[in-house]
N, C-alpha and C positions, 0 to 999 in steps of 0.2 A: 504493501501500500502506499509505505514511503518513497520507494524507488520510482512511483510513478509522478511524482512531481519533480524528480528529475531527468535532466533530458537524457544522460549518458545511461538510465535507467541502473545506476548504484549510488545506494545511498551510503553517506559515510560511515565507516564502520569505526569498531573501537582501535583497530589500527592506521587507518587513516588519521584521526585526532591525536593517538599517540606520535607520530609520524610529526606529525603536522607542530604540535606544543614544543617538542623537543627542536624545531626550526625557528621558532618564534624568538625576538627578543624584547621580552616585558620589561619592563620598568615600571619603578613604583609612581601612583599619581597621588598627587597631594594637590586637595581643596583648602589652599589657603592663601591669603594675599596680605602678605606682610615683610617689612622691613628688618624687623627685631625679635627676638623668640628666646623664650629659656626652653630646654629640651632635657628629657630626662631618659636616662637610658636603663636597659634590664637584660636580663636573658633569662628565658624558662625552656624546658624539655620538651621536647615533642616526640610522642613514640613512634618505631619505625613500622608496628605492626600492630594487631587488637587483641595479639591473646591474651587472654587472663593469666594472672600471678597463678591462680589454683592448676591451670592445665600444663602450665610450665614446671610446677613442683609436681604435677600427679606424674607426667608422663617425661618427665626430664628429657625435657625440650631445651631448645638452642637460649641460653637467656637472651632477655628482649633488650634490643639495643636503643640507642636514644640519639636522637640529634639535638642541635643547640640553635633557638631560635633566637637572635636579637634585633632588639626594637628600639628604636629611638622615636622620643613622643613630644611634639609641642605642650609644652602644659597649658597655653592658654586654650588652644581651638581643636587637642586631642586628635590632632594628625599626625600618623606616623611618616615619619620622614626620614627614616632608614629602616631596612630591612635586611635581615640576610640569615642563612643556615650555613651552618657548620657540624662538622663530628664534635661528638660530646669530650674528645681530648682536649679542644680548641679549651685555651683560659681564656674567661671572660674579659681582663682587663687588656689581652692581644686585640681585642676587637674595636676598643675605644677610637684608636685613629680612623679607624675606616666610617665609624658613628659619625665622628666631629665632621670628617670630610662628606661624607654624603649628606648631613642636614643643613648646612654651610650653603647649599645651593640653595635653599627656602628662606634666606632671611639671616641675615646677621644673629649670631648666639652671643646671647650676654651671659647665662648662668647655666653653668652643667649640672645637671642632680644624678649622681650615681650612688651607688651603695658600696659595701667592703670589698665585695668582688672585683673593682676596678680600682683600687687601692695602691698605686704603685709611685717611685718618684718621678719616673720619664712621663705617666700620665698626668700628673701634676705640672710637670714643665713645660707636656704640649699645650694645655690647657691655657698656662701663663704666656704662655708664645704667642698663641691667635687671639690672646685678650679676652680671654673668656673665665668668667669667675668658676674656679674649681670646685663645689660644693660635692665631694665624696666623702664619704664616712669614713673614717680611718680606722683601722685595725687597731686594737691594743696589743701593740706588739711588744711594748715596752713601758716602764713607770714614768711620772710625770717628772721625778728627779733625774732619771738617766737621758733623759728628753732635753733637758733644759743643759743637763753637761755637755749633750753633743752640739749643742745650738752654741753655747759661751765658746767651746774649742773651735770651733767652724770661724766665727767672728773673731778671734783672736789670730786667727793664722790669715786677716784680711778678706779680702773681695771673695766670693765663692767662684768658682768658674767649672763648668764640666759637668762633673757625675759629682762632684763635690754640692754644686746648684742645685741639682736636683732634688740631691738628698736635703738641703738646706731649706728648700720651699716645702718641701712636704713633712719636715719636721715642726714648721713653724704653724701649720695647720693641723698636726700633730698637738702641740703643746696645749694651743688655745682649745681643742676639743676635749683633751682630757682636763684642764683647769674645770672646764663645765662647760658638760654634754648637753643639758636640758638649752641652755642657752646658746652654746653653737648652732642646735636645730632652730629656734626661731629668731637667730640674727641671720643667718642665712637661705629660711627657708624651706630646710630639708623635706618637710611634711609636701614639698607641693610635687615628691618623687612618688607618690600615691597613684597620679595618672595613668603613669606606666604600667602601674601593676592591673590597674582596670582594664588597660587595654589587653593585657594578657586575658584577663578573665570575660572580658566579650567576645575574645578572638573564640576562645575554646567552648564557649557554650555556643557561639555560631556554626565552628568548623569541627569540632572534638580536640580531642587532644593528640590524636596520630594524623601522620599522613600516609597515602596512598603510593604516592612513586616512589621507587625503588634505588633508584641514583642519586645521588646530591646534587648533581645539577639540575634532574627533575625535579628535586623537592624544592628548591631554591623558586623554580616556576610555578610551582602548584601554591608555595606558600604567598608568593608574592601576588597570585593572583586573587588570592582569599583576602588579603590585607589589604588589597584595592577596594572589594567590595566592600571592607568595614571603613574605610576610608569615606568611601562615595554615603553608606548607611549614617554616617558620624553627620558629615557636612550636612545632608536634609536634615536631621533631627537637631542639631544644634542652631542652622537656620529658620528651624519652623518653631524653635522654643524663643527666637528673638524675635520672631514678626510677632507670634500671640504675645509677649511682654511690651511690644511696643504698642500692640490695639488697645490691650489691658491699659496702659498707662493713658492712653489718648481717652477711652473711654471714663477712667476716674477723673481726668481732667474737666472734662464735658459735664459730668455728673454734678461739677461744684457751683454752689451757686454765685453767681454774680457778686 
């Protein structure tokens, strides 16, 4: 029946779609118009199969593998401005340069919000060089007394350069964080990082938490298509909320007595 609408009398099948998908160069679609932005980045795991834990333990199946989904989100528009899929062996902090590079295409970045998985002296220095305020939650790798001793040692040696400069940048952030964690969070607005966690929740509720493709290249294509749909849905929802609020404001103003 479907073949009757095609002149070639051949309806597209799974193989045709699969081959076509591999040839496509799909890029992320972002629905926002802004010159400046704050970004929040995080990483979550995606299952490469939908086998349950019971089946694996019961029948001694192969250990289920995961891939990492890296997302960067504009904290105001909730648009995903960076998306990448990597093997589970890739460390979170290694993806931050790609996050910043991709996100900067959609507006100048003022603040970058990241959790402790991105805590490295090279990442701090990278954000500083790009004039981005690094709001990265430091790991508690040492005591406050020891941190201050290291800072004083570097300052006594003169201007920090090279690797020592990267270390000094991170130590200053770590000192402020360990002095008063709650005050540090309020001062730099670390709570804005919840936006990227919200996007992961929406993504997995819409498209489940596993991918159907088998090769990492195809997984990237599949995930980008899903993220593009999520960005599109988000732009509709935020746009409708804004129009409703404007309409309500006009109504409230018109209801006021002269």
